[in-house]
py3Dmol code that shows the C-alpha trace and the ligand (Angstrom):
import py3Dmol

protein = """\
ATOM      1  CA  MET A   1     -12.150  -7.755 -12.976  1.00  0.00           C
ATOM      2  CA  LYS A   2     -12.443  -4.144 -14.115  1.00  0.00           C
ATOM      3  CA  LYS A   3     -10.215  -1.617 -12.405  1.00  0.00           C
ATOM      4  CA  LEU A   4     -11.928   0.784 -10.059  1.00  0.00           C
ATOM      5  CA  ILE A   5     -12.207   4.521 -10.670  1.00  0.00           C
ATOM      6  CA  VAL A   6     -12.974   6.886  -7.790  1.00  0.00           C
ATOM      7  CA  ALA A   7     -14.138  10.385  -8.717  1.00  0.00           C
ATOM      8  CA  ASN A   8     -13.154  12.773  -5.940  1.00  0.00           C
ATOM      9  CA  TRP A   9     -15.080  15.963  -6.651  1.00  0.00           C
ATOM     10  CA  LYS A  10     -13.609  17.773  -3.640  1.00  0.00           C
ATOM     11  CA  SER A  11     -15.543  20.998  -2.909  1.00  0.00           C
ATOM     12  CA  ASN A  12     -17.146  21.061  -6.390  1.00  0.00           C
ATOM     13  CA  PRO A  13     -19.389  21.778  -8.245  1.00  0.00           C
ATOM     14  CA  PRO A  14     -20.970  24.947  -6.829  1.00  0.00           C
ATOM     15  CA  THR A  15     -24.662  24.012  -7.183  1.00  0.00           C
ATOM     16  CA  LEU A  16     -26.870  20.958  -6.801  1.00  0.00           C
ATOM     17  CA  ALA A  17     -28.129  21.326 -10.380  1.00  0.00           C
ATOM     18  CA  GLN A  18     -24.557  21.097 -11.663  1.00  0.00           C
ATOM     19  CA  ALA A  19     -23.828  18.141  -9.379  1.00  0.00           C
ATOM     20  CA  ILE A  20     -26.796  16.271 -10.818  1.00  0.00           C
ATOM     21  CA  ARG A  21     -25.657  16.975 -14.388  1.00  0.00           C
ATOM     22  CA  LEU A  22     -22.132  15.856 -13.611  1.00  0.00           C
ATOM     23  CA  ALA A  23     -23.341  12.702 -11.850  1.00  0.00           C
ATOM     24  CA  LYS A  24     -25.522  11.720 -14.799  1.00  0.00           C
ATOM     25  CA  ALA A  25     -22.539  12.109 -17.119  1.00  0.00           C
ATOM     26  CA  SER A  26     -20.320  10.052 -14.772  1.00  0.00           C
ATOM     27  CA  ASP A  27     -22.701   7.200 -13.971  1.00  0.00           C
ATOM     28  CA  PHE A  28     -20.618   4.180 -14.996  1.00  0.00           C
ATOM     29  CA  LYS A  29     -20.145   0.741 -13.487  1.00  0.00           C
ATOM     30  CA  ASN A  30     -17.095   0.151 -11.290  1.00  0.00           C
ATOM     31  CA  VAL A  31     -16.992   3.834 -10.483  1.00  0.00           C
ATOM     32  CA  ILE A  32     -17.358   5.481  -7.097  1.00  0.00           C
ATOM     33  CA  ILE A  33     -18.540   9.079  -7.139  1.00  0.00           C
ATOM     34  CA  ALA A  34     -17.516  11.056  -4.070  1.00  0.00           C
ATOM     35  CA  PRO A  35     -19.345  14.395  -4.063  1.00  0.00           C
ATOM     36  CA  PRO A  36     -19.575  16.905  -1.177  1.00  0.00           C
ATOM     37  CA  HIS A  37     -21.862  15.627   1.619  1.00  0.00           C
ATOM     38  CA  VAL A  38     -24.665  18.005   0.698  1.00  0.00           C
ATOM     39  CA  TYR A  39     -25.190  16.283  -2.651  1.00  0.00           C
ATOM     40  CA  LEU A  40     -25.160  12.673  -1.426  1.00  0.00           C
ATOM     41  CA  ASP A  41     -28.902  12.328  -0.935  1.00  0.00           C
ATOM     42  CA  SER A  42     -29.880  13.717  -4.333  1.00  0.00           C
ATOM     43  CA  LEU A  43     -27.254  11.703  -6.157  1.00  0.00           C
ATOM     44  CA  SER A  44     -28.245   8.486  -4.405  1.00  0.00           C
ATOM     45  CA  LYS A  45     -31.625   8.836  -6.083  1.00  0.00           C
ATOM     46  CA  ILE A  46     -30.317   9.212  -9.618  1.00  0.00           C
ATOM     47  CA  LEU A  47     -27.241   6.986  -9.895  1.00  0.00           C
ATOM     48  CA  LYS A  48     -27.946   3.664 -11.568  1.00  0.00           C
ATOM     49  CA  ASN A  49     -24.465   2.253 -12.143  1.00  0.00           C
ATOM     50  CA  ALA A  50     -21.916   4.093 -10.025  1.00  0.00           C
ATOM     51  CA  SER A  51     -21.567   3.689  -6.270  1.00  0.00           C
ATOM     52  CA  LEU A  52     -21.565   6.610  -3.916  1.00  0.00           C
ATOM     53  CA  GLY A  53     -18.862   7.707  -1.494  1.00  0.00           C
ATOM     54  CA  ALA A  54     -18.379  10.543   0.976  1.00  0.00           C
ATOM     55  CA  GLN A  55     -15.176  12.556   1.210  1.00  0.00           C
ATOM     56  CA  ASN A  56     -14.956  12.551   4.973  1.00  0.00           C
ATOM     57  CA  THR A  57     -16.724  11.441   8.107  1.00  0.00           C
ATOM     58  CA  PHE A  58     -16.346  12.195  11.795  1.00  0.00           C
ATOM     59  CA  SER A  59     -14.677  10.021  14.416  1.00  0.00           C
ATOM     60  CA  LYS A  60     -17.810   9.933  16.592  1.00  0.00           C
ATOM     61  CA  ASP A  61     -21.123   8.492  15.527  1.00  0.00           C
ATOM     62  CA  GLY A  62     -23.271  11.529  16.351  1.00  0.00           C
ATOM     63  CA  GLY A  63     -23.634  13.835  19.354  1.00  0.00           C
ATOM     64  CA  PRO A  64     -22.638  17.398  20.230  1.00  0.00           C
ATOM     65  CA  TYR A  65     -20.142  17.970  17.398  1.00  0.00           C
ATOM     66  CA  THR A  66     -21.260  21.036  15.492  1.00  0.00           C
ATOM     67  CA  GLY A  67     -20.777  20.777  11.769  1.00  0.00           C
ATOM     68  CA  GLU A  68     -19.631  17.163  11.712  1.00  0.00           C
ATOM     69  CA  VAL A  69     -21.240  14.307   9.773  1.00  0.00           C
ATOM     70  CA  SER A  70     -21.259  10.827  11.276  1.00  0.00           C
ATOM     71  CA  PRO A  71     -20.689   7.479   9.523  1.00  0.00           C
ATOM     72  CA  ARG A  72     -24.255   6.435  10.286  1.00  0.00           C
ATOM     73  CA  GLN A  73     -25.633   9.586   8.663  1.00  0.00           C
ATOM     74  CA  ILE A  74     -23.536   8.928   5.576  1.00  0.00           C
ATOM     75  CA  LYS A  75     -24.718   5.332   5.402  1.00  0.00           C
ATOM     76  CA  SER A  76     -28.319   6.420   5.727  1.00  0.00           C
ATOM     77  CA  LEU A  77     -27.843   8.436   2.508  1.00  0.00           C
ATOM     78  CA  LYS A  78     -26.850   5.229   0.686  1.00  0.00           C
ATOM     79  CA  ALA A  79     -23.174   6.046   0.493  1.00  0.00           C
ATOM     80  CA  GLU A  80     -21.146   2.851   0.631  1.00  0.00           C
ATOM     81  CA  TYR A  81     -17.659   4.348   0.749  1.00  0.00           C
ATOM     82  CA  VAL A  82     -15.790   7.127   2.489  1.00  0.00           C
ATOM     83  CA  ILE A  83     -12.468   8.699   1.550  1.00  0.00           C
ATOM     84  CA  LEU A  84     -10.329   9.272   4.647  1.00  0.00           C
ATOM     85  CA  GLY A  85      -6.929  10.828   5.227  1.00  0.00           C
ATOM     86  CA  HIS A  86      -6.826  12.829   2.004  1.00  0.00           C
ATOM     87  CA  SER A  87      -3.720  15.014   2.011  1.00  0.00           C
ATOM     88  CA  GLU A  88      -5.800  18.171   1.582  1.00  0.00           C
ATOM     89  CA  ARG A  89      -7.553  17.404   4.882  1.00  0.00           C
ATOM     90  CA  ARG A  90      -4.249  16.568   6.531  1.00  0.00           C
ATOM     91  CA  LYS A  91      -2.818  19.868   5.308  1.00  0.00           C
ATOM     92  CA  TYR A  92      -5.672  22.385   5.522  1.00  0.00           C
ATOM     93  CA  LEU A  93      -7.735  20.852   8.329  1.00  0.00           C
ATOM     94  CA  ALA A  94      -4.863  19.633  10.495  1.00  0.00           C
ATOM     95  CA  GLU A  95      -5.900  15.978  10.391  1.00  0.00           C
ATOM     96  CA  THR A  96      -3.253  13.933  12.135  1.00  0.00           C
ATOM     97  CA  ASP A  97      -2.639  10.208  11.706  1.00  0.00           C
ATOM     98  CA  GLU A  98      -4.293   9.714  15.098  1.00  0.00           C
ATOM     99  CA  ILE A  99      -7.476  11.445  13.905  1.00  0.00           C
ATOM    100  CA  VAL A 100      -7.420   9.502  10.636  1.00  0.00           C
ATOM    101  CA  ASN A 101      -7.033   6.261  12.598  1.00  0.00           C
ATOM    102  CA  GLU A 102     -10.057   7.069  14.793  1.00  0.00           C
ATOM    103  CA  LYS A 103     -12.114   7.815  11.683  1.00  0.00           C
ATOM    104  CA  VAL A 104     -10.984   4.661   9.852  1.00  0.00           C
ATOM    105  CA  LYS A 105     -11.894   2.444  12.805  1.00  0.00           C
ATOM    106  CA  LEU A 106     -15.337   3.937  13.340  1.00  0.00           C
ATOM    107  CA  ALA A 107     -16.222   4.091   9.650  1.00  0.00           C
ATOM    108  CA  ILE A 108     -15.379   0.401   9.183  1.00  0.00           C
ATOM    109  CA  LYS A 109     -17.176  -0.560  12.374  1.00  0.00           C
ATOM    110  CA  LYS A 110     -20.275   1.219  11.083  1.00  0.00           C
ATOM    111  CA  GLY A 111     -20.145  -0.643   7.798  1.00  0.00           C
ATOM    112  CA  LEU A 112     -18.619   1.897   5.433  1.00  0.00           C
ATOM    113  CA  LYS A 113     -15.846   0.917   3.036  1.00  0.00           C
ATOM    114  CA  VAL A 114     -12.827   3.131   3.525  1.00  0.00           C
ATOM    115  CA  VAL A 115     -10.572   4.564   0.831  1.00  0.00           C
ATOM    116  CA  LEU A 116      -7.547   5.517   2.907  1.00  0.00           C
ATOM    117  CA  CYS A 117      -5.214   8.029   1.251  1.00  0.00           C
ATOM    118  CA  VAL A 118      -1.507   7.990   1.953  1.00  0.00           C
ATOM    119  CA  GLY A 119       1.448   9.596   0.207  1.00  0.00           C
ATOM    120  CA  GLU A 120       4.604  11.580   0.731  1.00  0.00           C
ATOM    121  CA  ASN A 121       5.272  15.247   0.007  1.00  0.00           C
ATOM    122  CA  TRP A 122       8.034  16.463  -2.258  1.00  0.00           C
ATOM    123  CA  SER A 123      10.549  17.210   0.496  1.00  0.00           C
ATOM    124  CA  THR A 124      10.418  13.490   1.340  1.00  0.00           C
ATOM    125  CA  ARG A 125      10.307  12.160  -2.202  1.00  0.00           C
ATOM    126  CA  ARG A 126      13.274  14.189  -3.377  1.00  0.00           C
ATOM    127  CA  LYS A 127      15.391  12.149  -0.981  1.00  0.00           C
ATOM    128  CA  GLY A 128      14.544   9.082  -3.053  1.00  0.00           C
ATOM    129  CA  ILE A 129      11.958   6.330  -3.310  1.00  0.00           C
ATOM    130  CA  ALA A 130      13.351   4.437  -0.300  1.00  0.00           C
ATOM    131  CA  THR A 131      12.652   7.449   1.943  1.00  0.00           C
ATOM    132  CA  ALA A 132       9.179   7.796   0.408  1.00  0.00           C
ATOM    133  CA  LYS A 133       8.460   4.116   1.174  1.00  0.00           C
ATOM    134  CA  GLU A 134       9.528   4.617   4.772  1.00  0.00           C
ATOM    135  CA  PHE A 135       7.169   7.595   5.059  1.00  0.00           C
ATOM    136  CA  VAL A 136       4.236   5.715   3.549  1.00  0.00           C
ATOM    137  CA  ALA A 137       4.865   2.682   5.782  1.00  0.00           C
ATOM    138  CA  ASN A 138       4.821   4.909   8.838  1.00  0.00           C
ATOM    139  CA  GLN A 139       1.557   6.525   7.713  1.00  0.00           C
ATOM    140  CA  LEU A 140      -0.082   3.135   7.076  1.00  0.00           C
ATOM    141  CA  ASN A 141       1.075   1.886  10.421  1.00  0.00           C
ATOM    142  CA  LYS A 142      -0.347   4.852  12.321  1.00  0.00           C
ATOM    143  CA  ASP A 143      -3.554   5.174  10.312  1.00  0.00           C
ATOM    144  CA  LEU A 144      -4.340   1.479  10.647  1.00  0.00           C
ATOM    145  CA  ILE A 145      -3.258   0.869  14.219  1.00  0.00           C
ATOM    146  CA  GLN A 146      -5.651  -1.328  16.225  1.00  0.00           C
ATOM    147  CA  THR A 147      -7.627  -2.332  13.180  1.00  0.00           C
ATOM    148  CA  LYS A 148      -6.870  -6.047  13.438  1.00  0.00           C
ATOM    149  CA  ASN A 149      -9.999  -6.807  15.420  1.00  0.00           C
ATOM    150  CA  LEU A 150     -12.119  -5.158  12.717  1.00  0.00           C
ATOM    151  CA  LYS A 151     -11.378  -8.107  10.452  1.00  0.00           C
ATOM    152  CA  LEU A 152     -10.311  -5.954   7.548  1.00  0.00           C
ATOM    153  CA  LYS A 153     -11.253  -7.743   4.406  1.00  0.00           C
ATOM    154  CA  THR A 154     -10.650  -7.247   0.736  1.00  0.00           C
ATOM    155  CA  LYS A 155     -13.756  -5.188   0.398  1.00  0.00           C
ATOM    156  CA  ASN A 156     -13.809  -2.794   3.310  1.00  0.00           C
ATOM    157  CA  LEU A 157     -10.392  -1.196   2.998  1.00  0.00           C
ATOM    158  CA  LEU A 158      -8.899   0.336  -0.132  1.00  0.00           C
ATOM    159  CA  ILE A 159      -5.633   2.230  -0.143  1.00  0.00           C
ATOM    160  CA  ALA A 160      -5.052   5.200  -2.431  1.00  0.00           C
ATOM    161  CA  TYR A 161      -1.400   6.024  -2.904  1.00  0.00           C
ATOM    162  CA  GLU A 162      -1.380   9.721  -3.731  1.00  0.00           C
ATOM    163  CA  PRO A 163       2.010  11.417  -3.726  1.00  0.00           C
ATOM    164  CA  VAL A 164       1.124  14.879  -2.411  1.00  0.00           C
ATOM    165  CA  TRP A 165       3.296  16.646  -4.978  1.00  0.00           C
ATOM    166  CA  ALA A 166       1.324  15.002  -7.801  1.00  0.00           C
ATOM    167  CA  ILE A 167      -2.134  16.082  -6.614  1.00  0.00           C
ATOM    168  CA  GLY A 168      -3.696  18.824  -8.704  1.00  0.00           C
ATOM    169  CA  THR A 169      -0.304  19.819 -10.117  1.00  0.00           C
ATOM    170  CA  GLY A 170      -0.451  18.176 -13.532  1.00  0.00           C
ATOM    171  CA  LYS A 171       2.778  16.378 -12.588  1.00  0.00           C
ATOM    172  CA  ALA A 172       1.837  12.738 -12.109  1.00  0.00           C
ATOM    173  CA  ASP A 173       4.270  10.191 -10.734  1.00  0.00           C
ATOM    174  CA  THR A 174       5.639   7.781 -13.334  1.00  0.00           C
ATOM    175  CA  PRO A 175       3.548   4.606 -13.690  1.00  0.00           C
ATOM    176  CA  LYS A 176       6.715   2.603 -12.982  1.00  0.00           C
ATOM    177  CA  ASN A 177       7.393   4.357  -9.670  1.00  0.00           C
ATOM    178  CA  ALA A 178       3.732   4.190  -8.697  1.00  0.00           C
ATOM    179  CA  ALA A 179       3.700   0.453  -9.419  1.00  0.00           C
ATOM    180  CA  GLU A 180       6.840  -0.015  -7.339  1.00  0.00           C
ATOM    181  CA  MET A 181       5.232   1.831  -4.442  1.00  0.00           C
ATOM    182  CA  MET A 182       2.058  -0.272  -4.783  1.00  0.00           C
ATOM    183  CA  GLY A 183       4.115  -3.457  -4.622  1.00  0.00           C
ATOM    184  CA  PHE A 184       5.735  -2.151  -1.467  1.00  0.00           C
ATOM    185  CA  ILE A 185       2.364  -1.169   0.075  1.00  0.00           C
ATOM    186  CA  LYS A 186       0.901  -4.578  -0.717  1.00  0.00           C
ATOM    187  CA  ASP A 187       3.827  -6.363   0.965  1.00  0.00           C
ATOM    188  CA  TYR A 188       3.741  -4.025   3.940  1.00  0.00           C
ATOM    189  CA  LEU A 189       0.012  -4.485   4.489  1.00  0.00           C
ATOM    190  CA  ASN A 190       0.390  -8.201   4.159  1.00  0.00           C
ATOM    191  CA  SER A 191       3.456  -8.858   6.245  1.00  0.00           C
ATOM    192  CA  LYS A 192       3.295  -6.130   8.902  1.00  0.00           C
ATOM    193  CA  LEU A 193      -0.418  -5.423   9.293  1.00  0.00           C
ATOM    194  CA  GLU A 194      -1.904  -8.743   8.210  1.00  0.00           C
ATOM    195  CA  ILE A 195      -4.202  -6.985   5.761  1.00  0.00           C
ATOM    196  CA  ARG A 196      -4.582  -8.961   2.580  1.00  0.00           C
ATOM    197  CA  ASN A 197      -5.924  -8.206  -0.878  1.00  0.00           C
ATOM    198  CA  SER A 198      -6.967  -4.608  -0.353  1.00  0.00           C
ATOM    199  CA  LYS A 199      -7.399  -2.792  -3.638  1.00  0.00           C
ATOM    200  CA  LEU A 200      -4.607  -0.304  -4.292  1.00  0.00           C
ATOM    201  CA  LEU A 201      -5.377   2.861  -6.233  1.00  0.00           C
ATOM    202  CA  TYR A 202      -3.065   5.499  -7.663  1.00  0.00           C
ATOM    203  CA  GLY A 203      -4.056   9.168  -7.380  1.00  0.00           C
ATOM    204  CA  GLY A 204      -2.375  12.381  -8.498  1.00  0.00           C
ATOM    205  CA  SER A 205      -2.934  14.108 -11.848  1.00  0.00           C
ATOM    206  CA  VAL A 206      -4.470  11.133 -13.637  1.00  0.00           C
ATOM    207  CA  THR A 207      -5.705  12.347 -17.028  1.00  0.00           C
ATOM    208  CA  PRO A 208      -6.952  10.798 -20.289  1.00  0.00           C
ATOM    209  CA  GLU A 209      -3.359  11.047 -21.521  1.00  0.00           C
ATOM    210  CA  ASN A 210      -1.732   8.999 -18.773  1.00  0.00           C
ATOM    211  CA  ALA A 211      -4.617   6.819 -17.517  1.00  0.00           C
ATOM    212  CA  GLU A 212      -3.743   3.837 -19.679  1.00  0.00           C
ATOM    213  CA  ALA A 213      -0.137   3.755 -18.521  1.00  0.00           C
ATOM    214  CA  PHE A 214      -1.231   3.696 -14.854  1.00  0.00           C
ATOM    215  CA  LEU A 215      -4.148   1.317 -15.215  1.00  0.00           C
ATOM    216  CA  ALA A 216      -2.134  -1.137 -17.291  1.00  0.00           C
ATOM    217  CA  GLN A 217       0.212  -1.791 -14.353  1.00  0.00           C
ATOM    218  CA  PRO A 218      -0.753  -5.101 -12.741  1.00  0.00           C
ATOM    219  CA  GLU A 219       0.061  -3.723  -9.266  1.00  0.00           C
ATOM    220  CA  ILE A 220      -2.439  -0.862  -9.688  1.00  0.00           C
ATOM    221  CA  ASP A 221      -6.091  -1.820  -9.113  1.00  0.00           C
ATOM    222  CA  GLY A 222      -7.575   1.540 -10.035  1.00  0.00           C
ATOM    223  CA  ALA A 223      -7.321   5.313  -9.833  1.00  0.00           C
ATOM    224  CA  LEU A 224      -8.540   8.144  -7.640  1.00  0.00           C
ATOM    225  CA  ILE A 225      -9.241  11.098  -9.875  1.00  0.00           C
ATOM    226  CA  GLY A 226      -9.767  14.735  -8.912  1.00  0.00           C
ATOM    227  CA  SER A 227      -9.593  17.393 -11.634  1.00  0.00           C
ATOM    228  CA  SER A 228     -10.366  15.094 -14.575  1.00  0.00           C
ATOM    229  CA  SER A 229     -13.500  13.805 -12.825  1.00  0.00           C
ATOM    230  CA  LEU A 230     -15.034  17.286 -13.058  1.00  0.00           C
ATOM    231  CA  ILE A 231     -14.808  17.418 -16.855  1.00  0.00           C
ATOM    232  CA  PRO A 232     -17.313  14.899 -18.292  1.00  0.00           C
ATOM    233  CA  GLN A 233     -15.481  14.441 -21.591  1.00  0.00           C
ATOM    234  CA  GLN A 234     -12.210  13.659 -19.829  1.00  0.00           C
ATOM    235  CA  PHE A 235     -13.846  11.374 -17.314  1.00  0.00           C
ATOM    236  CA  LYS A 236     -15.680   9.456 -19.995  1.00  0.00           C
ATOM    237  CA  THR A 237     -12.463   8.993 -21.951  1.00  0.00           C
ATOM    238  CA  ILE A 238     -10.744   7.593 -18.850  1.00  0.00           C
ATOM    239  CA  ILE A 239     -13.611   5.141 -18.344  1.00  0.00           C
ATOM    240  CA  LYS A 240     -13.378   4.049 -21.978  1.00  0.00           C
ATOM    241  CA  ILE A 241      -9.657   3.445 -21.549  1.00  0.00           C
ATOM    242  CA  ARG A 242     -10.307   1.486 -18.346  1.00  0.00           C
ATOM    243  CA  ASP A 243     -13.001  -0.589 -20.049  1.00  0.00           C
ATOM    244  CA  SER A 244     -10.722  -1.423 -22.961  1.00  0.00           C
ATOM    245  CA  LEU A 245      -7.998  -2.928 -20.764  1.00  0.00           C
TER     246      LEU A 245
END
"""
ligand_1 = """\
9
LIG
P -6.067 15.284 -9.041
O -6.580 14.958 -7.561
O -6.526 14.169 -9.932
O -6.676 16.606 -9.383
O -4.566 15.347 -8.958
C -6.506 13.667 -7.041
C -6.947 13.652 -5.608
O -6.659 14.588 -4.868
O -7.606 12.742 -5.149
"""
view = py3Dmol.view(width=600, height=400)
view.addModel(protein, "pdb")
view.setStyle({"model": 0}, {"cartoon": {"style": "trace"}})
view.addModel(ligand_1, "xyz")
view.setStyle({"model": 1}, {"stick": {}})
view.zoomTo()
view.show()
């Protein structure tokens, strides 16, 4: 089974024409492209291999919520996935674990597959990996509370472990530490939350230079890629590396 690559474009690129060019250059199998909402419809019409994901959705399925986009609207644009709980949204848009939990539950209920992002910031990690694990466990617990009745299955919940200090900084975690954290997350999901076989992705400064070392770890099922997904040559190289494993 090929490892999964998620391209998180964030608030890029600036125009639809550029988004279409980038999508065409990134249209590989076992890839999820997550563009800004405004490009979803156009990209759904041109992608032949990659799946489509949104970067956010609201916790209500429509109604008087100015500016928000509901899970049903996202689904109607042929997006299969949604990224939730990204640390940039937690930081800049004040998303709490409670909000993330509401979004996770509704998105899954409405048939979207969720890529839930968790990860500690540097002030936590500098205290050691044990403290980071405690933080991540607490986040998972809160973000996934009351999800048991949703019958979470292998396919509708993916977890992206993204240490906040590694995102967009060029300072990735070490593959060994990331693998250790993945092992911990897998056990925690299994034993405490009764969630089995979710795919676990690493995110945070994955580049063509370090992709092989991350993707070769048996505990790591794929990668969530920001900056390198915006540069077609880099993205293509990462896919080649993934395909060669
Ligand atoms: P990065 O972003 O690859 O630029 O570090 C990853 C992410 O935020 O998902």
